[in-house]
C-alpha positions in Angstrom: -97.8 -80.8 -177.4 -97.6 -84.0 -175.0 -101.4 -85.3 -176.1 -103.3 -88.2 -174.3 -105.6 -89.6 -176.9 -109.2 -90.7 -175.9 -111.3 -92.3 -178.6 -112.9 -95.6 -179.4 -115.1 -96.1 -182.7 -114.1 -95.5 -186.3 -115.2 -92.1 -186.3 -112.1 -91.1 -183.9 -109.3 -92.9 -186.1 -108.3 -89.9 -188.2 -108.2 -87.3 -185.6 -105.6 -89.8 -183.7 -103.8 -90.2 -187.1 -103.8 -86.7 -187.9 -102.5 -85.9 -184.3 -99.4 -88.2 -185.1 -99.0 -87.0 -188.4 -98.7 -83.5 -187.3 -95.6 -84.8 -185.2 -97.6 -84.3 -181.7 -96.1 -86.5 -179.0 -99.0 -88.9 -178.1 -98.0 -90.2 -174.8 -100.9 -92.6 -174.6 -104.0 -93.4 -176.2 -107.2 -94.5 -173.8 -110.0 -96.4 -175.5 -113.0 -98.8 -174.5 -111.5 -102.4 -173.3 -112.0 -104.8 -176.0 -115.7 -106.1 -176.6 -117.2 -109.5 -177.8 -118.5 -109.4 -181.1 -119.1 -111.7 -184.3 -120.4 -115.2 -184.7 -117.5 -116.7 -182.3 -117.9 -113.8 -179.5 -114.3 -113.3 -179.8 -112.8 -110.4 -178.0 -112.5 -107.7 -180.5 -110.2 -104.3 -180.0 -111.5 -101.1 -180.7 -110.4 -99.3 -183.9 -108.6 -97.1 -182.0 -106.5 -99.5 -180.4 -105.9 -101.5 -183.4 -104.5 -97.9 -185.3 -102.7 -97.1 -182.1 -100.8 -100.5 -182.0 -100.2 -99.9 -185.6 -98.5 -96.6 -184.6 -96.6 -98.0 -181.8 -98.3 -96.0 -179.3 -99.2 -97.2 -175.5 -102.8 -98.4 -175.2 -104.7 -98.3 -171.9 -108.3 -99.6 -171.6 -109.7 -99.0 -168.2 -113.1 -99.9 -167.4 -113.6 -96.4 -165.3 -111.5 -93.2 -164.2 -113.0 -92.8 -161.1 -110.3 -94.7 -159.2 -107.6 -92.6 -157.7 -104.9 -95.0 -159.1 -106.2 -94.5 -162.5 -106.2 -90.6 -162.1 -102.8 -90.6 -160.7 -101.6 -93.1 -163.8 -103.4 -90.5 -166.3 -101.5 -87.3 -164.2 -98.0 -89.1 -164.5 -98.2 -88.9 -168.3 -97.7 -85.2 -167.5 -100.1 -84.2 -170.5 -100.3 -80.7 -172.1 -103.6 -81.6 -173.2 -106.2 -84.3 -173.9 -107.7 -84.7 -177.2 -111.2 -86.6 -177.1 -113.1 -88.2 -179.9 -116.1 -90.4 -179.0 -114.4 -91.9 -176.1 -117.6 -93.5 -174.7 -116.9 -92.8 -171.0 -117.3 -89.7 -168.9 -114.5 -87.7 -167.6 -114.3 -86.9 -164.0 -113.4 -83.4 -163.1 -110.4 -84.7 -161.6 -109.1 -86.1 -164.8 -110.4 -82.9 -166.8 -108.1 -80.7 -164.3 -104.8 -82.7 -164.9 -103.7 -81.5 -168.6 -102.2 -78.1 -168.3 -104.6 -76.7 -171.4 -107.1 -79.2 -170.1 -109.7 -81.8 -172.5 -110.9 -81.0 -176.2 -113.4 -82.8 -177.4 -114.1 -83.2 -181.4 -118.3 -83.4 -181.3 -120.1 -84.2 -184.4 -122.7 -81.5 -184.5 -123.0 -77.8 -184.5 -123.4 -77.2 -180.6 -125.4 -76.6 -178.7 -127.7 -78.6 -181.3 -127.5 -82.3 -180.7 -125.4 -82.9 -177.8 -125.1 -86.8 -176.9 -124.4 -90.0 -178.1 -126.1 -89.9 -181.7 -125.9 -86.6 -183.3 -125.2 -87.7 -186.6 -128.2 -90.0 -186.5 -130.2 -87.2 -185.1 -129.6 -84.6 -187.6 -130.6 -87.0 -190.5 -133.5 -87.9 -188.9 -134.5 -84.6 -187.7 -134.4 -83.3 -191.4 -131.4 -80.5 -190.6 -130.2 -79.3 -193.6 -126.5 -79.3 -192.2 -124.6 -80.2 -189.4 -120.7 -80.2 -188.8 -118.3 -80.5 -186.1 -117.3 -78.5 -183.1 -113.9 -78.3 -181.1 -115.2 -77.8 -177.5 -113.3 -77.4 -173.7 -114.9 -80.2 -171.9 -116.5 -79.8 -168.6 -118.5 -81.9 -166.5 -121.6 -81.3 -168.2 -122.5 -83.8 -171.5 -121.4 -81.5 -174.3 -121.9 -78.1 -172.4 -118.3 -76.6 -172.6 -117.2 -73.7 -174.6 -116.5 -73.7 -177.9 -113.3 -73.1 -179.6 -113.9 -73.6 -183.4 -116.4 -75.5 -186.1 -116.8 -76.4 -189.5 -119.9 -77.0 -191.5 -121.5 -79.3 -194.1 -124.6 -79.6 -195.7 -126.4 -83.0 -195.3 -128.2 -83.6 -198.7 -129.1 -87.2 -199.1 -126.3 -88.9 -197.1 -126.5 -91.6 -194.8 -125.2 -91.7 -191.3 -122.2 -93.9 -192.6 -121.4 -91.5 -195.3 -121.8 -88.6 -193.2 -119.6 -90.3 -190.0 -116.6 -90.6 -192.5 -117.1 -86.9 -193.7 -117.2 -85.6 -190.2 -114.5 -87.7 -189.2 -112.2 -86.2 -191.5 -113.4 -82.8 -191.0 -112.9 -83.3 -187.3 -109.2 -84.4 -187.6 -108.4 -81.5 -189.9 -110.0 -78.9 -187.2 -108.4 -80.5 -184.1 -105.1 -80.1 -185.8 -105.7 -76.6 -186.8 -107.0 -75.8 -183.3 -104.3 -76.9 -181.8 -101.8 -75.2 -184.2 -103.6 -71.8 -183.4 -104.5 -72.4 -179.7 -103.6 -69.3 -178.0 -105.5 -67.5 -181.0 -108.8 -69.3 -180.1 -111.1 -67.7 -177.5 -113.5 -70.0 -176.2 -117.2 -69.3 -176.8 -119.8 -70.2 -173.9 -123.1 -72.6 -175.4 -126.5 -71.0 -175.4 -128.2 -73.5 -173.5 -131.7 -72.2 -174.3 -131.0 -73.2 -178.0 -129.4 -76.8 -177.0 -131.1 -80.0 -178.2 -130.4 -83.4 -177.0 -129.4 -86.7 -179.3 -129.9 -89.7 -176.9 -128.7 -93.0 -178.1 -130.9 -94.7 -180.6 -133.2 -97.2 -178.7 -133.7 -100.3 -180.9 -137.7 -99.8 -180.8 -136.8 -96.5 -182.8 -135.6 -98.3 -185.8 -138.9 -100.1 -186.9 -140.7 -98.6 -189.5 -144.0 -96.9 -188.8 -145.6 -96.8 -192.3 -148.3 -94.5 -190.9 -145.6 -91.9 -191.0 -145.1 -89.6 -194.1 -142.7 -91.1 -196.5 -140.1 -88.3 -195.9 -140.2 -88.9 -192.3 -139.3 -92.6 -192.8 -136.8 -92.1 -195.7 -134.8 -89.7 -193.2 -135.0 -92.6 -190.8 -134.0 -95.0 -193.1 -130.6 -92.8 -194.3 -130.3 -92.2 -190.3 -130.1 -95.4 -189.2 -128.1 -96.7 -192.2 -125.8 -98.7 -192.1 -126.6 -99.6 -188.6 -128.5 -100.3 -186.3 -130.9 -99.9 -189.6 -134.5 -99.3 -190.1 -136.1 -102.2 -190.3 -140.0 -103.8 -190.9 -141.2 -107.9 -191.1 -141.8 -109.7 -193.7 -143.3 -113.1 -193.3 -142.3 -113.1 -189.7 -138.2 -112.1 -190.9 -136.7 -109.0 -190.1 -135.5 -107.0 -193.1 -133.7 -103.8 -192.9 -134.1 -100.8 -195.5 -131.2 -98.8 -196.4 -132.1 -96.8 -199.2 -135.4 -95.5 -200.4 -137.0 -92.9 -202.5 -139.8 -90.7 -201.7 -142.5 -91.2 -204.8 -145.6 -89.4 -205.4 -148.3 -92.2 -204.6 -151.3 -93.1 -202.1 -152.3 -96.0 -200.5 -153.1 -97.7 -197.5 -150.2 -97.5 -195.3 -147.7 -100.1 -195.3 -148.9 -101.9 -198.4 -147.4 -102.6 -201.8 -148.6 -100.4 -204.8 -146.9 -102.4 -207.4 -144.3 -105.5 -207.8 -141.4 -103.1 -207.1 -141.3 -102.6 -203.5 -143.0 -99.5 -203.8 -144.9 -99.3 -200.1 -147.4 -96.6 -199.4 -146.9 -94.6 -196.4 -149.0 -92.0 -194.0 -148.5 -89.5 -197.0 -147.0 -90.3 -200.2 -144.9 -93.7 -200.7 -141.4 -95.2 -200.9 -139.8 -96.9 -203.5 -137.3 -99.3 -201.7 -134.1 -99.0 -203.4 -131.4 -101.0 -200.9 -132.2 -104.1 -198.6 -131.0 -106.5 -196.1 -132.3 -109.4 -194.9 -131.2 -111.0 -191.7 -127.9 -112.8 -191.6 -127.8 -111.9 -195.0 -125.2 -109.0 -197.4 -126.9 -105.6 -198.3 -128.2 -105.9 -201.9 -130.2 -104.1 -204.1 -134.0 -104.2 -204.5 -133.8 -105.5 -207.9 -131.7 -108.6 -207.0 -133.8 -109.3 -203.9 -137.1 -109.3 -205.8 -135.4 -112.1 -207.9 -135.4 -114.4 -205.3 -138.4 -113.5 -203.7 -141.6 -112.1 -205.4 -143.3 -109.7 -203.6 -146.8 -108.5 -205.3 -149.0 -105.5 -205.1 -151.0 -105.4 -202.2 -148.9 -107.0 -200.0 -148.8 -105.8 -196.3 -145.6 -105.1 -194.6 -146.5 -104.4 -191.4 
């Protein structure tokens, strides 16, 4: 098939790669424009742009698809279908209508649960036992289109980083299989009454509230690892927590119970296992404590 691929972050790269390996004709890749990042604030191309250029595919980085000239350029490619994976830009109806077989989206949840920008974070933080990927026919609403296929996986103790990698690979496999059997897939409408929403993570959400139950905080830590990272302040410095274990202990919320970074929560406690100081690499809690002693009775609020 003649495919226009639209995606931006690492999550989208396996789908682009799989479509290329399946011998589809990818006539162009649309991705977000390069952003300034790093200490030097240099312009950095998206992971999808890097991969597309490696594969020798034309890359387009429009700031909007609302302009007639952008839509005309899209139509001139004469795509059979558009495949979208975490593109990060709303597609106008005029664009959705261009490909003969419409636009298919790889969404990282079992729709209609967790429509929106942060489905993986939200599933972990909510304590969902499982999640997955859904192939959806796109329409004007936010992740509201009819579903063509899905695959499920348990969440267990996975972080957002680990689950993102897993779902990216599952989504790539599922998209290739869906395109191969496209005529045999009957779109199934979503039940809007069962929909939940996954808004983008707000920075204020990432701060740890030690008054919450330890289990809730542990899910937040996994759900925000590795980015943006759940954090607390220690002597005025922001410290990220990347891994912790719920333990059966009690005490004043936010206060250490020993010298091994066991912290009391609203109910039970957390034993911190992996940590990251501002501007420093990740490290095990034991290594962190070799450089900075935190005794029992220290408040981490």
